[in-house]
C-alpha positions as CSV (number, residue, x, y, z in Angstrom):
1,M,7.0,-4.6,2.2
2,S,3.2,-5.3,3.5
3,M,4.4,-7.2,6.6
4,D,7.2,-4.8,7.7
5,I,4.5,-1.7,7.2
6,L,2.1,-4.4,9.4
7,Q,4.9,-4.4,12.2
8,L,5.7,-0.7,11.7
9,T,2.2,0.4,12.1
10,K,1.7,-1.4,15.3
11,S,3.2,1.6,17.2
12,F,1.2,4.2,15.8
13,P,-1.2,6.1,18.0
14,G,-4.3,4.6,18.7
15,E,-6.4,7.5,17.1
16,E,-4.6,6.9,14.1
17,K,-6.2,3.2,13.8
18,Y,-8.8,4.3,11.3
19,S,-7.2,6.4,9.4
20,L,-3.5,6.6,8.6
21,T,-2.8,3.2,9.9
22,D,-5.6,1.7,7.9
23,Q,-4.8,3.3,4.9
24,V,-1.2,2.6,4.7
25,R,-1.9,-1.0,5.5
26,R,-4.6,-1.3,2.8
27,S,-2.6,0.8,0.0
28,S,0.3,-1.6,0.9
29,R,-1.0,-5.0,0.7
30,S,-3.0,-4.2,-2.6
31,V,0.3,-3.4,-4.3
32,G,1.0,-7.1,-4.1
33,A,-2.8,-8.2,-4.8
34,N,-3.1,-6.1,-7.9
35,L,0.1,-7.5,-9.4
36,A,-0.8,-11.0,-8.4
37,E,-4.2,-10.2,-10.2
38,A,-2.2,-8.4,-13.4
39,W,0.1,-12.1,-13.7
40,A,-3.5,-14.1,-13.8
41,K,-4.5,-11.9,-16.7
42,R,-1.2,-12.0,-18.2
43,R,-2.3,-13.2,-21.8
44,Y,-4.8,-10.0,-22.3
45,V,-2.5,-7.5,-22.6
46,K,-4.9,-4.4,-21.7
47,S,-6.1,-6.3,-18.6
48,F,-2.4,-7.1,-17.6
49,V,-0.9,-2.9,-18.0
50,A,-4.5,-2.0,-15.9
51,K,-4.0,-4.2,-13.3
52,L,0.2,-3.1,-13.6
53,I,-1.3,0.6,-13.2
54,D,-3.2,-0.2,-10.1
55,S,-0.5,-1.6,-8.8
56,Q,1.8,1.7,-9.0
57,G,-1.0,4.0,-8.1
58,E,-1.1,1.9,-4.5
59,S,2.5,1.9,-4.4
60,F,2.5,5.9,-5.1
61,E,-0.4,5.9,-2.2
62,T,1.4,3.9,-0.2
63,T,4.6,6.4,-0.3
64,H,2.2,9.0,0.3
65,W,1.5,7.2,3.6
66,L,4.5,6.4,5.0
67,D,5.6,10.4,4.3
68,T,2.8,11.5,5.9
69,A,3.4,8.9,9.1
70,I,7.3,10.8,8.9
71,A,5.8,14.1,9.1
72,A,4.0,13.3,12.5
73,K,7.0,11.9,13.8
74,Y,5.3,8.3,13.9
75,M,8.6,7.1,12.4
76,D,11.9,8.0,10.8
């Protein structure tokens, strides 16, 4: 998903580089990173669950930024 978002955001306007583009790229990459970290901490239930929750939060943030891009007509 993060690689698809990277390709998609290359067409976003230049004025969005440090706001929308960076935010959606960062949050989409963080989903996978948090899942990887959760897996490494799987023996520690509370840490594992906390990282899964962080991953879900980043996923929701990514959805928000993609919805914003759709509303701005940067993508459909």
